[in-house]
ZAMARDO-28435 format. One line per field, with one value per residue (C-alpha): residue number from 1; x, y, z; residue in three letters. Coordinates in nm, 3 decimals. Example, Ala and Ser with C-alpha at 12.3 -4.5 7.8 and 13.67 -1.06 7.14 Angstrom:
<pts>
pos: (1  2);
xx: (1.230  1.367);
yy: (-0.450  -0.106);
zz: (0.780  0.714);
code: (Ala  Ser);
</pts>
This chain:
<pts>
pos: (1  2  3  4  5  6  7  8  9  10  11  12  13  14  15  16  17  18  19  20  21  22  23  24  25  26  27  28  29  30  31  32  33  34  35  36  37  38  39  40  41  42  43  44  45  46  47  48  49  50  51  52  53  54  55  56  57  58  59  60  61  62  63  64  65  66  67  68  69  70  71  72  73  74  75  76  77  78  79  80  81  82  83  84  85  86  87  88  89  90  91  92  93  94  95  96  97  98  99  100  101  102  103  104  105  106  107  108  109  110  111  112  113  114  115  116  117  118  119  120  121  122  123  124  125  126  127  128  129  130  131  132  133  134  135  136  137  138  139  140  141  142  143  144  145  146  147  148  149  150  151  152  153  154  155  156  157  158  159  160  161  162  163  164  165  166  167  168  169  170  171  172  173  174  175  176  177  178  179  180  181  182  183  184  185  186  187  188  189  190  191  192  193  194  195  196  197  198  199  200  201  202  203  204  205  206  207  208  209  210  211  212  213  214  215  216  217  218  219  220  221  222  223  224  225  226  227  228  229  230  231  232  233  234  235  236  237  238  239  240  241  242  243  244  245  246  247  248  249  250  251  252  253  254  255  256  257  258  259  260  261  262  263  264  265  266  267  268  269  270  271  272  273  274  275  276  277  278  279  280  281  282  283  284  285  286  287  288  289  290  291  292  293  294  295  296  297  298  299  300  301  302  303  304  305  306  307  308  309  310  311  312  313  314  315  316  317  318  319  320  321  322  323  324  325  326  327  328  329  330  331  332  333  334  335  336  337  338  339  340  341  342  343  344  345  346  347  348  349  350  351  352  353  354  355  356  357  358  359  360  361  362  363  364  365  366  367  368  369  370  371  372  373  374  375  376  377  378  379  380  381);
xx: (-23.028  -23.009  -23.035  -23.295  -23.187  -23.294  -23.094  -22.785  -22.808  -22.833  -22.532  -22.325  -22.412  -22.327  -21.989  -21.905  -22.005  -21.790  -21.489  -21.520  -21.546  -21.232  -21.034  -21.140  -21.070  -20.725  -20.638  -20.573  -20.542  -20.778  -20.625  -20.495  -20.423  -20.056  -19.929  -19.661  -19.402  -19.144  -18.787  -18.565  -18.212  -18.217  -18.246  -18.451  -18.712  -18.693  -18.757  -18.817  -19.088  -19.288  -19.561  -19.377  -19.698  -19.668  -19.378  -19.428  -19.375  -19.108  -18.900  -18.530  -18.394  -18.490  -18.502  -18.757  -18.982  -18.917  -19.032  -19.385  -19.408  -19.577  -19.578  -19.667  -19.580  -19.352  -19.087  -18.994  -18.640  -18.536  -18.185  -17.930  -17.665  -17.804  -17.540  -17.735  -17.813  -18.143  -18.254  -18.607  -18.806  -19.101  -19.181  -19.122  -19.042  -18.770  -18.780  -18.488  -18.524  -18.226  -17.944  -17.686  -17.835  -17.992  -17.685  -17.676  -17.331  -17.131  -16.919  -17.080  -16.942  -16.784  -16.430  -16.518  -16.370  -16.586  -16.805  -17.122  -17.095  -17.377  -17.577  -17.898  -17.992  -18.289  -18.403  -18.700  -18.880  -18.939  -18.994  -18.780  -18.763  -18.499  -18.485  -18.273  -18.006  -17.627  -17.494  -17.132  -16.843  -16.973  -16.721  -16.841  -17.140  -17.319  -17.626  -17.677  -17.958  -17.968  -18.290  -18.403  -18.750  -18.637  -18.670  -18.462  -18.531  -18.293  -18.334  -18.134  -17.876  -17.510  -17.332  -16.983  -16.668  -16.768  -16.467  -16.546  -16.857  -17.098  -17.364  -17.350  -17.622  -17.614  -17.952  -18.268  -18.327  -18.210  -18.332  -18.110  -18.189  -18.007  -17.739  -17.381  -17.166  -16.821  -16.501  -16.587  -16.256  -16.300  -16.580  -16.882  -17.102  -17.056  -17.309  -17.315  -17.443  -17.802  -17.864  -18.166  -18.209  -17.992  -18.109  -17.894  -17.999  -17.876  -17.598  -17.232  -16.984  -16.647  -16.338  -16.398  -16.143  -15.841  -15.816  -15.755  -15.503  -15.613  -15.984  -16.234  -16.335  -16.651  -16.909  -16.798  -16.990  -16.912  -16.788  -17.112  -17.348  -17.671  -17.876  -17.940  -17.770  -17.924  -17.741  -17.877  -17.755  -17.484  -17.117  -16.854  -16.520  -16.201  -16.240  -15.928  -15.838  -16.171  -16.493  -16.704  -16.621  -16.847  -16.852  -17.203  -17.375  -17.685  -17.563  -17.751  -17.596  -17.725  -17.653  -17.363  -16.997  -16.735  -16.410  -16.096  -16.088  -15.739  -15.555  -15.313  -14.959  -15.067  -15.433  -15.734  -15.909  -16.266  -16.403  -16.310  -16.527  -16.444  -16.435  -16.779  -16.918  -17.035  -17.205  -17.507  -17.483  -17.822  -17.642  -17.503  -17.226  -16.871  -16.581  -16.249  -16.007  -16.218  -16.229  -16.608  -16.686  -16.952  -17.052  -17.366  -17.339  -17.407  -17.133  -16.810  -16.514  -16.159  -16.308  -16.226  -16.552  -16.386  -16.520  -16.468  -16.364  -16.623  -16.784  -17.126  -17.223  -17.496  -17.624  -17.531  -17.531  -17.187  -17.132  -16.860  -16.975  -16.919  -16.664  -16.763  -16.588  -16.722  -16.843  -17.119  -17.307  -17.631  -17.542  -17.788  -18.082  -18.393  -18.605  -18.401  -18.313  -18.489  -18.673  -18.406  -18.039  -17.884  -17.905  -18.265  -18.182  -18.439  -18.324  -18.245  -18.063  -17.954  -18.124  -18.081  -18.007  -17.646  -17.476  -17.403  -17.547  -17.485  -17.677  -17.507  -17.162  -17.019  -17.023  -17.379  -17.487  -17.751  -17.838  -18.033  -18.211  -18.020  -18.080  -17.853  -17.816  -18.075  -18.323  -18.372  -18.378  -18.130  -17.996  -17.616  -17.464);
yy: (8.133  8.027  8.295  8.248  8.263  8.627  8.736  8.542  8.705  9.052  8.979  8.862  9.174  9.398  9.226  9.266  9.635  9.699  9.521  9.725  10.046  9.960  9.879  10.213  10.417  10.271  10.227  9.857  9.638  9.346  9.001  8.961  8.660  8.587  8.792  8.745  9.008  9.007  9.130  9.159  9.306  9.387  9.771  9.750  9.541  9.601  9.939  10.015  10.254  9.961  9.810  9.477  9.280  9.107  8.974  9.246  9.529  9.396  9.579  9.601  9.516  9.248  9.500  9.711  9.405  9.331  9.685  9.610  9.244  9.107  8.782  8.492  8.668  8.528  8.723  8.578  8.674  8.654  8.543  8.820  8.955  9.130  9.328  9.358  9.178  9.020  9.094  9.086  9.025  8.897  8.542  8.570  8.309  8.403  8.203  8.244  8.150  7.912  7.825  7.905  8.230  8.404  8.540  8.732  8.891  9.044  9.272  9.614  9.675  9.476  9.554  9.437  9.750  9.680  9.397  9.359  9.170  8.912  8.779  8.661  8.746  8.569  8.703  8.832  8.499  8.465  8.158  8.246  8.021  8.067  7.849  7.837  8.098  8.143  8.333  8.434  8.670  8.815  8.942  8.753  8.523  8.390  8.311  8.409  8.287  8.480  8.446  8.163  8.145  8.182  7.897  7.919  7.678  7.662  7.444  7.421  7.677  7.738  7.893  7.946  8.159  8.367  8.508  8.353  8.141  7.984  7.936  8.085  7.982  8.202  8.077  7.940  7.640  7.556  7.303  7.261  7.035  7.000  7.257  7.304  7.461  7.491  7.693  7.926  8.050  7.981  7.734  7.580  7.600  7.730  7.649  7.872  7.748  7.866  7.700  7.473  7.218  7.196  6.949  6.883  6.652  6.593  6.843  6.856  7.033  7.054  7.267  7.491  7.630  7.676  8.049  8.012  7.831  7.579  7.628  7.348  7.382  7.168  7.181  7.304  7.362  7.587  7.397  7.464  7.395  7.238  7.190  6.892  6.817  6.573  6.484  6.251  6.153  6.417  6.427  6.608  6.587  6.778  7.039  7.176  7.044  6.879  6.771  6.756  6.877  6.824  6.866  6.729  6.393  6.520  6.440  6.194  6.094  5.850  5.755  6.002  6.022  6.196  6.130  6.279  6.588  6.739  6.741  7.014  6.964  6.890  6.786  6.722  6.461  6.359  6.410  6.550  6.415  6.565  6.348  6.488  6.448  6.170  6.091  5.865  5.671  5.576  5.350  5.336  5.592  5.598  5.739  5.714  5.768  5.602  5.917  5.969  5.677  5.519  5.184  5.083  4.743  4.899  5.163  5.145  5.265  5.301  5.282  5.509  5.612  5.659  6.008  6.203  6.572  6.838  6.945  7.043  6.695  6.841  7.056  7.395  7.225  7.067  6.716  6.458  6.189  5.822  5.619  5.281  5.096  5.316  5.125  5.386  5.243  5.065  5.079  5.338  5.268  5.294  5.394  5.713  5.797  6.103  6.053  6.251  6.333  6.679  6.742  6.623  6.277  6.017  5.764  5.480  5.424  5.075  4.818  5.038  5.407  5.523  5.673  6.046  6.344  6.209  5.914  5.697  5.671  5.976  5.823  5.691  5.915  6.100  6.430  6.684  6.991  7.289  7.660  7.904  8.250  8.368  8.127  7.885  7.518  7.320  6.965  6.957  6.767);
zz: (9.644  9.277  9.007  8.736  8.371  8.327  8.632  8.514  8.169  8.322  8.543  8.245  8.046  8.341  8.387  8.019  8.031  8.338  8.182  7.865  8.069  8.267  7.953  7.804  8.117  8.174  7.807  7.860  7.549  7.513  7.480  7.125  6.908  6.829  6.537  6.271  6.180  5.902  5.862  5.554  5.564  5.192  5.183  4.863  5.045  5.419  5.581  5.947  5.836  5.701  5.918  5.918  5.943  5.605  5.393  5.130  5.382  5.620  5.875  5.796  6.143  6.391  6.674  6.489  6.479  6.846  6.925  6.800  6.904  7.214  7.405  7.177  6.850  6.577  6.385  6.044  5.937  5.571  5.474  5.511  5.749  6.058  6.246  6.570  6.894  6.994  7.349  7.482  7.800  7.595  7.485  7.111  6.845  6.592  6.269  6.030  5.665  5.676  5.913  5.645  5.520  5.820  5.997  6.324  6.309  6.593  6.374  6.355  6.006  5.725  5.848  6.200  6.359  6.666  6.791  6.990  7.318  7.296  7.004  7.170  7.529  7.684  8.022  8.221  8.258  7.884  7.671  7.371  7.065  6.791  6.479  6.162  6.221  6.242  6.545  6.493  6.570  6.898  7.149  7.458  7.413  7.109  7.321  7.684  7.911  8.237  8.434  8.662  8.509  8.145  7.895  7.577  7.291  6.995  6.688  6.363  6.475  6.395  6.693  6.562  6.579  6.880  7.062  7.400  7.460  7.216  7.485  7.835  8.081  8.389  8.507  8.351  8.123  7.771  7.514  7.205  6.912  6.579  6.663  6.541  6.817  6.668  6.657  6.946  7.079  7.450  7.513  7.346  7.655  8.009  8.281  8.589  8.928  8.880  8.544  8.590  8.311  7.999  7.733  7.426  7.143  6.788  6.842  6.738  6.967  6.794  6.745  7.046  7.291  7.067  7.143  7.519  7.738  8.003  7.942  7.871  7.508  7.518  7.797  8.140  8.461  8.753  9.058  9.247  8.955  9.088  8.769  8.542  8.209  7.962  7.638  7.372  7.024  7.023  6.926  7.136  6.959  6.878  7.151  7.325  7.671  7.759  7.591  7.909  8.260  8.562  8.939  8.985  8.956  8.774  8.421  8.202  7.868  7.605  7.242  7.234  7.134  7.349  7.169  7.020  7.238  7.242  7.576  7.676  7.804  8.162  8.152  7.936  7.728  7.671  8.026  8.363  8.645  8.985  9.299  9.390  9.038  8.814  8.485  8.462  8.138  8.002  7.757  7.403  7.449  7.312  7.517  7.337  7.628  7.901  8.115  8.135  8.365  8.145  8.300  8.111  7.944  7.601  7.629  7.428  7.634  7.502  7.155  6.862  6.691  6.349  6.282  5.961  5.984  6.067  5.739  5.610  5.481  5.259  5.545  5.688  6.030  6.024  6.156  6.202  5.961  6.042  5.849  5.711  5.996  6.277  6.585  6.618  6.320  6.414  6.785  6.916  7.144  6.921  7.218  7.255  6.894  6.747  6.418  6.226  6.278  6.317  5.942  5.908  5.767  5.876  6.136  6.110  5.783  5.878  6.098  6.407  6.453  6.494  6.797  6.776  6.590  6.237  6.091  5.829  5.676  5.503  5.153  5.172  4.884  5.086  4.923  5.122  4.988  5.127  5.092  4.921  5.081  4.830  4.978  4.690  4.785  4.581  4.586  4.565  4.272);
code: (Unk  Unk  Unk  Unk  Unk  Unk  Unk  Unk  Unk  Unk  Unk  Unk  Unk  Unk  Unk  Unk  Unk  Unk  Unk  Unk  Unk  Unk  Unk  Unk  Unk  Unk  Unk  Unk  Unk  Unk  Unk  Unk  Unk  Unk  Unk  Unk  Unk  Unk  Unk  Unk  Unk  Unk  Unk  Unk  Unk  Unk  Unk  Unk  Unk  Unk  Unk  Unk  Unk  Unk  Unk  Unk  Unk  Unk  Unk  Unk  Unk  Unk  Unk  Unk  Unk  Unk  Unk  Unk  Unk  Unk  Unk  Unk  Unk  Unk  Unk  Unk  Unk  Unk  Unk  Unk  Unk  Unk  Unk  Unk  Unk  Unk  Unk  Unk  Unk  Unk  Unk  Unk  Unk  Unk  Unk  Unk  Unk  Unk  Unk  Unk  Unk  Unk  Unk  Unk  Unk  Unk  Unk  Unk  Unk  Unk  Unk  Unk  Unk  Unk  Unk  Unk  Unk  Unk  Unk  Unk  Unk  Unk  Unk  Unk  Unk  Unk  Unk  Unk  Unk  Unk  Unk  Unk  Unk  Unk  Unk  Unk  Unk  Unk  Unk  Unk  Unk  Unk  Unk  Unk  Unk  Unk  Unk  Unk  Unk  Unk  Unk  Unk  Unk  Unk  Unk  Unk  Unk  Unk  Unk  Unk  Unk  Unk  Unk  Unk  Unk  Unk  Unk  Unk  Unk  Unk  Unk  Unk  Unk  Unk  Unk  Unk  Unk  Unk  Unk  Unk  Unk  Unk  Unk  Unk  Unk  Unk  Unk  Unk  Unk  Unk  Unk  Unk  Unk  Unk  Unk  Unk  Unk  Unk  Unk  Unk  Unk  Unk  Unk  Unk  Unk  Unk  Unk  Unk  Unk  Unk  Unk  Unk  Unk  Unk  Unk  Unk  Unk  Unk  Unk  Unk  Unk  Unk  Unk  Unk  Unk  Unk  Unk  Unk  Unk  Unk  Unk  Unk  Unk  Unk  Unk  Unk  Unk  Unk  Unk  Unk  Unk  Unk  Unk  Unk  Unk  Unk  Unk  Unk  Unk  Unk  Unk  Unk  Unk  Unk  Unk  Unk  Unk  Unk  Unk  Unk  Unk  Unk  Unk  Unk  Unk  Unk  Unk  Unk  Unk  Unk  Unk  Unk  Unk  Unk  Unk  Unk  Unk  Unk  Unk  Unk  Unk  Unk  Unk  Unk  Unk  Unk  Unk  Unk  Unk  Unk  Unk  Unk  Unk  Unk  Unk  Unk  Unk  Unk  Unk  Unk  Unk  Unk  Unk  Unk  Unk  Unk  Unk  Unk  Unk  Unk  Unk  Unk  Unk  Unk  Unk  Unk  Unk  Unk  Unk  Unk  Unk  Unk  Unk  Unk  Unk  Unk  Unk  Unk  Unk  Unk  Unk  Unk  Unk  Unk  Unk  Unk  Unk  Unk  Unk  Unk  Unk  Unk  Unk  Unk  Unk  Unk  Unk  Unk  Unk  Unk  Unk  Unk  Unk  Unk  Unk  Unk  Unk  Unk  Unk  Unk  Unk  Unk  Unk  Unk  Unk  Unk  Unk  Unk  Unk  Unk  Unk  Unk  Unk  Unk  Unk  Unk  Unk  Unk  Unk  Unk  Unk);
</pts>
């Protein structure tokens, strides 16, 4: 039997009344719009007694802001040194002021008499987003993702000088874009068996692994890893022992450079591919020592990419710039190239985008606005 309009209206009002009564009785919060919270490490500005809901009354620590944040909220973090760890089971976005100036530091004091274990821990099925931040000097992991249903997204990050791993994925999924993973003492990235999907784009992985013996410095997977790895327009170079190590066939690489990784006395090089593993080249890759098994017609094997040393190149996110005679110049696949490179430079500079994380030759005269630790945008002279 159909309800007339008066009956439907009465039913709607009754339902609303009952819902309101239940929320009141059980002290349940009504659905709220996403909120913004603010943090400033400067003791003359930030105070954990502040409400933290506007930039003029910020909290002083990130964890104080986490304590009042809910799923969907955003925490804005001013430049400064934060000697704390970020860990939450809520889906929160963390926005640093700049990659160079917003520093999550593992040393608990200026003398580094003790260190925290992990910089950022994402778990509990969250969708955590972290942008524009340096994560450094942690004892074990710069970033750890440890839940099968967790999604971690990192953009414009420096993950550097952590004492073991830059990124450790125990389980869950990771999406990295425009990231500098460098000089971590054991390994840039370790993928455990239950990691699901790891996507890496516009990222430089360099200088990792020099603090340990016989340990892959770049990206390494557990022998029984069953996830998927996708790498695009990235540069993996100058890591100790190995740049990329895999036991699985679910690896897709495009527009990327794996070159100049430093072998040990008995093993090492650019790639290790186990007898049960393999790499699917989607084209336009460079492998200097021909160990990665790239077979696409647009790949360059046994080819030196002519990379410059790892430096800031007018950006806090360090890159290996391309020399003027680099074979990576104008050799990328335009269909896969992002609109900007790791530093934020528009692609392409030439007729076609370049292979790797850095677009253009190092002396191209490109000047990028960068932020000082005080937050002011300046163009370097």
